[in-house]
KEZA-457685 format. One line per field, with one value per residue (C-alpha): x, y, z; residue number from 1; residue in one letter. Coordinates in nm, 4 decimals, decimal comma, padded with zeros to 6 digits. Example, Ala and Ser with C-alpha at 12.3 -4.5 7.8 and 13.67 -1.06 7.14 Angstrom:
<rs>
X c(01,2300	01,3670)
Y c(-00,4500	-00,1060)
Z c(00,7800	00,7140)
resi c(1	2)
resn c(a	s)
</rs>
This chain:
<rs>
X c(-00,3483	-00,3073	-00,6844	-00,6993	-00,4342	-00,6086	-00,9386	-00,7659	-00,6017	-00,9382	-01,0925	-00,8105	-00,8290	-01,2021	-01,1333	-00,8522	-01,0666	-01,3546	-01,1116	-00,9789	-01,3279	-01,4252	-01,0901	-00,9133	-01,0964	-00,9848	-00,6192	-00,6473	-00,7262	-00,4580	-00,6500	-00,6259	-00,2499	-00,2130	-00,4281	-00,2585	00,0851	-00,0121	-00,2328	-00,1622	-00,0876	-00,3818	-00,6172	-00,4726	-00,5738	-00,9209	-00,9694	-00,8527	-01,0887	-01,3887	-01,3007	-01,2784	-01,6231	-01,7697	-01,6037	-01,7104	-02,0734	-02,0627	-01,8908	-02,1418	-02,4029	-02,1956	-01,8192	-01,6166	-01,5520	-01,7927	-01,7782	-02,0774	-02,0663	-02,0339	-02,0668	-01,9026	-01,5581	-01,5716	-01,6850	-01,3996	-01,1371	-01,2721	-01,2757	-00,9080	-00,8373	-01,0437	-00,8630	-00,5267	-00,6194	-00,7308	-00,3988	-00,2006	-00,3973	-00,3581	00,0155	00,0608	-00,1277	00,0535	00,3876	00,2835	00,1894	00,5001	00,3023	00,5088	00,8737	01,1724	01,2590	00,9067	00,8949	00,7383	00,4602	00,3590	00,3611	00,1365	-00,0998	-00,1522	-00,1987	-00,4533	-00,6657	-00,6475	-00,7131	-01,0643	-01,2450	-01,0270	-01,1221	-01,4911	-01,4803	-01,3273	-01,6057	-01,8732	-01,7314	-01,9440	-02,2619	-02,2755	-02,0871	-02,1390	-02,4776	-02,6113	-02,4788	-02,7071	-02,8330	-02,6550	-02,8344	-02,8078	-02,9743	-03,2664	-03,4583	-03,2556	-03,0460	-03,0115	-02,9204	-02,6246	-02,3295	-02,1031	-02,3660	-02,4207	-02,0477	-02,0174	-02,3060	-02,1393	-01,8132	-01,9900	-02,1612	-01,8239	-01,6683	-01,9587	-01,9496	-01,5726	-01,6056	-01,8919	-01,7327	-01,3990	-01,5659	-01,7630	-01,4457	-01,2181	-01,4772	-01,4583	-01,0765	-00,9643	-01,0500	-00,8532	-00,4828	-00,4037	-00,3145	-00,0702	00,0902	00,1285	00,2695	00,5595	00,7338	00,6248	00,9384	00,9204	00,9853	00,7073	00,4703	00,5374	00,4649	00,1392	00,0393	00,1105	-00,0784	-00,3768	-00,3900	-00,3482	-00,6129	-00,8715	-00,8065	-00,8525	-01,1791	-01,3389	-01,1866	-01,0321	-01,2404	-01,5465	-01,7894	-02,1096	-02,0883	-01,7197	-01,7714	-01,9688	-01,7054	-01,4244	-01,6157	-01,6692	-01,4791	-01,5945	-01,3951	-01,1340	-01,3282	-01,0506	-00,9732	-00,6252	-00,7324	-01,0402	-00,8271	-00,5811	-00,8517	-01,0458	-00,7302	-00,6712	-01,0308	-00,9593	-00,6504	-00,8487	-01,1239	-00,8683	-00,7112	-01,0554	-01,1544	-00,8236	-00,8762	-01,2354	-01,1235	-00,8247	-00,5675	-00,4041	-00,3540	-00,1768	00,1113	00,2237	00,4906	00,3948	00,5564	00,3321	00,0331	00,1623	00,2210	-00,1190	-00,3069	-00,1404	-00,1809	-00,5539	-00,5709	-00,5344	-00,8672	-01,0280	-00,9318	-01,0847	-01,4000	-01,4082	-01,3789	-01,6671	-01,8736	-01,8071	-01,9041	-02,2200	-02,3629)
Y c(02,9970	02,6800	02,6269	02,6737	02,4093	02,1683	02,2150	02,1602	01,8426	01,7136	01,7706	01,5842	01,2947	01,2635	01,2503	00,9963	00,7763	00,7789	00,6940	00,3883	00,2665	00,2596	00,2008	-00,0786	-00,3791	-00,2879	-00,2809	-00,6552	-00,7322	-00,8779	-00,7917	-00,4225	-00,4538	-00,6212	-00,3709	-00,0787	-00,2046	-00,2071	00,1006	00,3628	00,7198	00,8636	00,6206	00,7272	01,0861	00,9753	00,7750	01,0703	01,3014	01,0690	01,0222	01,3975	01,4441	01,1847	01,3466	01,6928	01,5810	01,4494	01,7599	01,9852	01,8292	01,8218	01,7821	01,6076	01,9400	02,0745	02,4375	02,6009	02,5890	02,9226	02,8099	02,6116	02,7355	02,5394	02,2263	02,2683	02,3092	02,0202	01,7973	01,8739	01,7875	01,4670	01,3450	01,4317	01,2491	00,9478	00,9383	00,9746	00,6974	00,4655	00,5371	00,4765	00,1446	00,0190	00,1066	-00,0600	-00,3812	-00,3518	-00,3492	-00,0480	-00,0116	00,2060	-00,0204	-00,0301	00,1496	00,4954	00,4265	00,1111	00,3048	00,5755	00,3229	00,1342	00,4556	00,5936	00,2767	00,2333	00,6028	00,5880	00,4282	00,6173	00,9525	00,8617	00,7399	01,0707	01,2639	01,0363	01,0339	01,3130	01,2295	00,8691	00,8697	01,2051	01,1430	01,2644	01,0843	00,8222	00,8589	00,6521	00,4185	00,6738	00,9415	00,7375	00,5918	00,4705	00,7495	00,5604	00,2296	00,0097	00,1905	-00,1150	-00,3272	-00,0559	-00,0353	-00,4126	-00,4167	-00,1446	-00,3407	-00,6552	-00,4527	-00,3160	-00,6639	-00,8019	-00,5093	-00,5441	-00,9166	-00,8816	-00,5928	-00,7743	-01,0988	-00,9337	-00,7851	-01,0847	-01,3287	-01,1597	-01,1524	-01,4704	-01,7220	-01,5275	-01,5590	-01,1974	-01,2718	-01,5434	-01,3235	-01,0287	-01,2517	-01,3619	-01,0247	-00,9513	-00,9548	-00,9018	-00,5232	-00,4881	-00,6904	-00,4477	-00,1530	-00,3130	-00,3748	-00,0139	00,1144	-00,1082	00,0294	00,3903	00,3736	00,2023	00,4561	00,7456	00,6072	00,5546	00,8246	01,0999	01,1432	01,2999	01,0348	00,9341	00,8803	00,9769	01,2067	00,9395	00,6750	00,8837	00,9120	00,5381	00,3953	00,0364	-00,2795	-00,2023	00,1155	00,3748	00,4697	00,3143	-00,0110	-00,0439	00,0011	-00,2700	-00,5157	-00,4571	-00,5197	-00,8480	-00,9413	-00,8561	-01,0812	-01,3654	-01,3219	-01,3162	-01,6415	-01,7973	-01,7001	-01,8236	-02,1570	-02,1727	-02,1323	-02,3681	-02,0999	-02,1961	-02,5396	-02,6808	-02,8173	-02,4647	-02,2827	-02,0310	-01,7507	-01,8206	-01,8025	-01,4701	-01,3341	-01,4342	-01,3149	-00,9719	-00,9163	-00,9893	-00,8096	-00,4676	-00,4710	-00,6718	-00,4019	-00,1360	-00,3481	-00,3809	-00,0021	00,0403	-00,1999	-00,0026	00,3349	00,1765	00,0862)
Z c(-00,4669	-00,2595	-00,2538	-00,6318	-00,6894	-00,4512	-00,6328	-00,9680	-00,8388	-00,7133	-01,0570	-01,2306	-00,9833	-01,0570	-01,4288	-01,3887	-01,1634	-01,4104	-01,6873	-01,5048	-01,4177	-01,7853	-01,9561	-01,7701	-01,9300	-02,2844	-02,1756	-02,1101	-02,4735	-02,7017	-03,0167	-02,9304	-02,8685	-03,2067	-03,3954	-03,2229	-03,3230	-03,6923	-03,7240	-03,9890	-03,8768	-04,0725	-03,8996	-03,5624	-03,6356	-03,7427	-03,4210	-03,2101	-03,3971	-03,3505	-02,9833	-02,9403	-03,0945	-02,8559	-02,5568	-02,6700	-02,7040	-02,3461	-02,2105	-02,3832	-02,1496	-01,8337	-01,7997	-01,5331	-01,3570	-01,0953	-01,2060	-01,3717	-01,7510	-01,9329	-02,2918	-02,5701	-02,4695	-02,1442	-02,3264	-02,5750	-02,3003	-02,0911	-02,3972	-02,4543	-02,0912	-02,1017	-02,4129	-02,2578	-01,9353	-02,1392	-02,3266	-02,0021	-01,8274	-02,1267	-02,1453	-01,7721	-01,7838	-02,0938	-01,9338	-01,6081	-01,7911	-02,0148	-02,3375	-02,4365	-02,3368	-02,4206	-02,7134	-02,8616	-03,2015	-03,1751	-03,4271	-03,2366	-02,9080	-03,0518	-03,2077	-02,8831	-02,6846	-02,9320	-02,9251	-02,5483	-02,4822	-02,6319	-02,3318	-02,0833	-02,2369	-02,2567	-01,8954	-01,7904	-01,9607	-01,8108	-01,4583	-01,3133	-01,5065	-01,3852	-01,0563	-00,8881	-00,7320	-00,3988	-00,0922	00,0520	00,4062	00,6632	00,8989	01,1814	00,9700	00,8450	01,1287	01,4268	01,5757	01,9051	01,7429	01,8249	01,6664	01,6751	01,4979	01,2357	01,1638	01,1372	00,8905	00,6846	00,6899	00,5686	00,2964	00,1798	00,1806	-00,0227	-00,2658	-00,3111	-00,3754	-00,6225	-00,8121	-00,8318	-00,9404	-01,2215	-01,3706	-01,3021	-01,4423	-01,7830	-01,7976	-01,6164	-01,8954	-02,1583	-02,2440	-02,1572	-01,7946	-01,8973	-02,1636	-01,9259	-01,6508	-01,8724	-01,8372	-01,4794	-01,2656	-00,8853	-00,9086	-01,1675	-00,9515	-00,6661	-00,8993	-01,0142	-00,6524	-00,5551	-00,8596	-00,7767	-00,4220	-00,5371	-00,8101	-00,5902	-00,3131	-00,5576	-00,6905	-00,3495	-00,1294	-00,3429	-00,6578	-00,4944	-00,6163	-00,4368	-00,0602	-00,0281	00,2742	00,4603	00,3862	00,5330	00,8633	00,9055	01,2018	01,2160	01,1577	00,8861	00,8025	00,7851	00,4231	00,4309	00,5983	00,3777	00,0660	00,1724	00,2805	-00,0410	-00,2432	-00,0591	-00,1438	-00,5085	-00,5036	-00,3449	-00,6045	-00,8866	-00,7680	-00,7338	-01,0885	-01,2309	-01,0556	-01,1776	-01,5397	-01,4888	-01,5606	-01,2295	-01,0793	-00,7764	-00,9852	-01,0764	-00,8748	-00,6081	-00,8116	-01,1106	-00,8759	-00,7491	-01,0998	-01,2356	-00,9280	-00,9111	-01,2857	-01,2656	-00,9308	-01,0973	-01,2874	-01,0046	-00,7516	-00,9756	-01,0051	-00,6273	-00,5916	-00,8357	-00,6263	-00,3087	-00,4557	-00,5946	-00,2526)
resi c(1	2	3	4	5	6	7	8	9	10	11	12	13	14	15	16	17	18	19	20	21	22	23	24	25	26	27	28	29	30	31	32	33	34	35	36	37	38	39	40	41	42	43	44	45	46	47	48	49	50	51	52	53	54	55	56	57	58	59	60	61	62	63	64	65	66	67	68	69	70	71	72	73	74	75	76	77	78	79	80	81	82	83	84	85	86	87	88	89	90	91	92	93	94	95	96	97	98	99	100	101	102	103	104	105	106	107	108	109	110	111	112	113	114	115	116	117	118	119	120	121	122	123	124	125	126	127	128	129	130	131	132	133	134	135	136	137	138	139	140	141	142	143	144	145	146	147	148	149	150	151	152	153	154	155	156	157	158	159	160	161	162	163	164	165	166	167	168	169	170	171	172	173	174	175	176	177	178	179	180	181	182	183	184	185	186	187	188	189	190	191	192	193	194	195	196	197	198	199	200	201	202	203	204	205	206	207	208	209	210	211	212	213	214	215	216	217	218	219	220	221	222	223	224	225	226	227	228	229	230	231	232	233	234	235	236	237	238	239	240	241	242	243	244	245	246	247	248	249	250	251	252	253	254	255	256	257	258	259	260	261	262	263	264	265	266	267	268	269	270	271	272	273	274	275	276	277	278	279	280	281	282	283	284	285)
resn c(m	k	q	t	w	k	k	e	l	d	e	i	i	r	g	v	s	g	g	f	l	f	g	i	p	l	v	y	t	m	e	v	w	h	i	g	s	q	i	d	s	s	l	m	l	l	i	l	f	i	t	y	l	l	v	f	s	l	n	s	i	e	g	f	r	r	k	k	r	k	g	w	t	d	a	f	l	e	s	n	e	a	l	a	i	g	c	c	c	a	t	f	t	l	l	l	l	q	k	i	t	l	i	t	p	l	e	e	v	l	g	k	i	v	f	e	a	v	p	f	a	i	g	t	a	l	s	r	i	l	l	d	g	k	p	k	k	s	s	n	e	s	g	n	p	q	g	n	e	q	s	i	n	v	n	e	t	l	a	d	v	s	a	s	f	m	g	a	m	i	v	a	f	s	i	a	p	t	d	e	v	r	v	l	a	v	s	a	s	p	p	w	l	i	l	i	t	m	a	s	l	l	i	s	y	m	i	v	f	a	a	g	f	t	n	q	a	k	r	k	k	q	r	g	l	f	q	t	p	e	a	e	t	v	i	s	y	l	i	a	l	f	t	s	g	l	m	l	l	f	f	q	q	l	n	f	n	m	t	w	f	l	w	l	q	y	t	i	i	l	g	l	p	a	a	i	g	g	a	a	g	r	i	a	i)
</rs>
């Protein structure tokens, strides 16, 4: 029974991780918040139905679960799960960024969740197809078994740092020049900034070390500089924060006349999608 629950949890974590990889950029879009707050209930149902058809078509090929497919019933059940995971991820992110609160009207809450859930659900369905490849061979396995282990680990560390920086920069570059970071920072009190930081660390850890994507087993065995899963997650998040601040400076959203707390707010707000981009960069190498 314990093994069954662990396997089930692993499958859900994979789906959630895929959802965040694909869904987080749309959450940082004011137009979607605005449209979601005004959407009609009949249109909500139509969007959910279309999303379900897209997810079902993906799951009919190969779902986010590893188990062998037995027919249309499995695709139907996995599609239900993928849509539910997408809605849960969207709700969590909107709550985290305070775009829905306890005083937000119910119809506005549902509208925002429905719109934001679309990429999360599709990302969940796509997670195994695009990200569950065969592990790459390590340097020790492919040509130099007697090589310098310390040098190999340092090279792997540098590769991870570079991948984290590039992945974070690609995501942050597309969000930093917009007004979304400033708008979200207005309501970001110190406790909420701590929650966003913890969520950023947790999500990036899940994507790289818990979701079962490419190269996960090899990554857990690395013991070079900052190469334990916990240390790598923290260092990569610090890189994401540095990259976020750099992009905000580049687009003149931050300047040296602003208070340190505004710098902290803006950087942590942008650090969430940047950390996810950094995690995507690390699983890509």
